[in-house]
Every structure is written in C-alpha cells, then in structure tokens.
C-alpha positions as CSV (number, residue, x, y, z in Angstrom):
1,M,103.6,101.2,123.6
2,D,101.9,104.6,124.4
3,E,101.2,107.3,122.0
4,E,104.3,109.4,123.0
5,Q,106.6,106.3,122.3
6,R,104.9,105.5,119.1
7,K,105.3,109.2,118.0
8,R,109.1,109.1,118.9
9,I,109.7,105.8,117.1
10,E,107.7,107.0,113.9
11,E,110.0,110.1,113.9
12,A,113.2,108.1,114.1
13,V,111.8,105.8,111.4
14,A,111.4,108.8,109.3
15,E,114.8,110.0,110.0
16,W,116.3,106.6,109.0
17,Q,114.1,106.5,105.8
18,K,115.7,109.7,104.7
19,R,119.1,108.5,105.5
20,L,118.6,105.2,103.7
21,G,116.6,106.7,100.6
22,L,113.4,104.9,101.6
23,Q,111.0,107.9,101.8
24,H,108.9,106.2,99.1
25,W,107.8,103.5,101.7
26,D,104.7,104.0,103.9
27,I,105.9,102.4,107.1
28,E,103.5,101.9,110.1
29,V,104.8,101.1,113.5
30,R,103.0,98.3,115.5
31,E,103.7,96.5,118.8
32,E,103.0,92.7,118.8
33,V,104.3,89.7,120.6
34,L,106.9,87.9,118.4
35,D,109.2,84.8,118.8
36,E,111.0,85.0,122.1
37,D,114.3,85.9,120.5
38,T,112.8,88.5,118.2
39,V,112.9,92.2,119.3
40,A,111.7,93.7,116.0
41,Q,110.4,92.5,112.6
42,M,109.7,94.3,109.2
43,R,106.9,93.0,107.2
44,S,106.9,94.4,103.7
45,Y,104.6,94.4,100.7
46,V,107.1,95.4,97.9
47,G,104.7,96.2,95.0
48,R,102.8,98.6,97.2
49,Y,105.9,100.0,99.2
50,K,104.0,99.4,102.4
51,A,105.7,98.1,105.5
52,F,105.0,97.4,109.1
53,L,107.8,97.8,111.6
54,V,106.6,95.3,114.4
55,L,108.2,96.0,117.8
56,T,108.1,93.9,121.0
57,E,108.1,95.1,124.5
58,A,111.9,94.2,124.7
59,F,112.6,97.1,122.1
60,F,111.7,99.7,124.8
61,I,114.3,98.3,127.2
62,Y,117.2,99.0,124.7
63,T,119.1,102.2,125.0
64,P,118.6,104.9,122.4
65,R,121.8,103.9,120.5
66,E,120.4,100.1,120.4
67,Q,116.9,101.4,119.3
68,S,118.4,103.5,116.5
69,E,120.6,100.5,115.3
70,C,117.5,98.2,115.6
71,I,115.4,100.7,113.5
72,A,118.3,100.9,110.9
73,H,118.5,97.1,110.8
74,E,114.8,96.6,110.0
75,L,114.7,99.3,107.4
76,I,117.8,98.0,105.6
77,H,115.5,94.8,105.1
78,L,113.4,96.9,102.9
79,T,116.3,97.4,100.5
80,Q,116.5,93.6,100.1
81,A,112.7,92.8,99.9
82,R,112.8,92.9,96.0
83,M,115.7,90.7,96.0
84,Q,113.9,88.2,98.2
85,D,110.9,88.2,96.1
86,Q,113.0,87.4,93.0
87,L,114.8,84.7,94.9
88,R,111.4,83.0,95.7
89,S,110.4,83.3,91.9
90,L,113.8,81.7,90.9
91,T,113.4,78.9,93.2
92,R,109.6,78.2,92.4
93,N,110.5,75.5,89.9
94,V,113.0,73.4,92.0
95,S,112.1,70.9,94.8
96,L,110.6,72.2,97.9
97,D,113.6,71.0,100.0
98,L,116.0,72.7,97.6
99,S,114.0,75.9,97.6
100,R,113.9,76.0,101.3
101,A,117.6,75.3,101.7
102,I,118.6,78.2,99.1
103,V,116.1,80.6,100.6
104,D,117.3,79.8,104.2
105,L,120.9,80.1,103.4
106,V,120.5,83.4,101.5
107,N,118.3,84.8,104.4
108,I,121.0,83.9,107.0
109,E,123.7,85.6,105.0
110,L,121.5,88.7,104.5
111,E,120.7,88.8,108.2
112,Y,124.6,88.9,109.1
113,M,125.2,91.4,106.3
114,T,122.2,93.7,107.6
115,D,123.5,93.5,111.1
116,K,127.0,94.6,110.1
117,I,125.6,97.4,108.0
118,A,123.2,98.6,110.6
119,Q,126.1,98.5,113.3
120,L,128.4,100.6,111.0
121,L,125.6,103.2,110.1
122,A,124.3,103.5,113.8
123,G,127.9,103.9,114.8
124,V,128.7,106.8,112.6
125,L,125.4,108.6,112.2
126,P,123.8,110.5,115.2
127,I,120.9,108.8,117.1
128,P,117.7,110.4,115.9
129,N,116.9,113.2,118.5
130,T,113.5,111.7,119.3
131,L,115.1,108.7,120.7
132,T,117.3,110.6,123.1
133,E,114.8,113.1,124.4
134,G,114.8,112.8,128.1
135,D,117.8,110.5,128.1
136,E,121.4,111.1,129.0
137,E,123.2,109.1,126.2
C-alpha cells in the first residue's frame, strides 16, 4: 500500500468511526499477509482503545463499495471486543475444550451478525469520498 492509498483508507476509517461512534479508538492501518481467505482483520486492545486494521493486497482489488463495507465490518468488531473479553473471562474456569467450543460458537455467530450489519449500513450510507476519488462508482 502506498502513502496515497494509506491516507485514503485512514480517512475512510475516520468517516466510519464517526458513523459508528468509535472516535475514541486510535486505529492504525497496516498491510500484512494474512490467511488465504482473509482480506482484512481488526486487532484490538480494548482497555487502551487501540486497534490495528490489517489489510491484505486483496483489499485493493475490491470496488469502493466493497472496501467501504469491509471497513465497516472490521470497525463493527470493535463494538464487540469488550464482550469477547468478557466471554473469555467467563469461560476461564471451564475445561479447555468447552471454553473453545463456546468461544468458537459465539465468534461464528458474531461474524454472521457483523456481516449483515455491515452490508446493511454500507448499503444505505454513502461510500466515503476518499474511496471513490478517481473512480466511476
């Protein structure tokens, strides 16, 4: 990702932060190699309100609408981060197998829910201008 792309993504992230009420989070955008099926990932440190939006090369092949939805999806995960920390605390005193099963089940359901919410929001809210600069969509 070049500096112009990073700036455009950071501005789109800031726009989605405002829309989702997440301005108190410090979010840094990075590009890394992730699992083959992963285009983006949010890494968060809840107590510090610090997060890293990690993007792969595949993100830049997306259309502006798809990029916007992807950013929304990853930021929605920040609204769930505290709950996931609480879930880990609640399952600390059960067997490792049961703990993994519970956390995996909840994470799968949260992922489906996050997909739907991001699709809905990205479908009704305008694409951040920085993602459409120079594009025809």
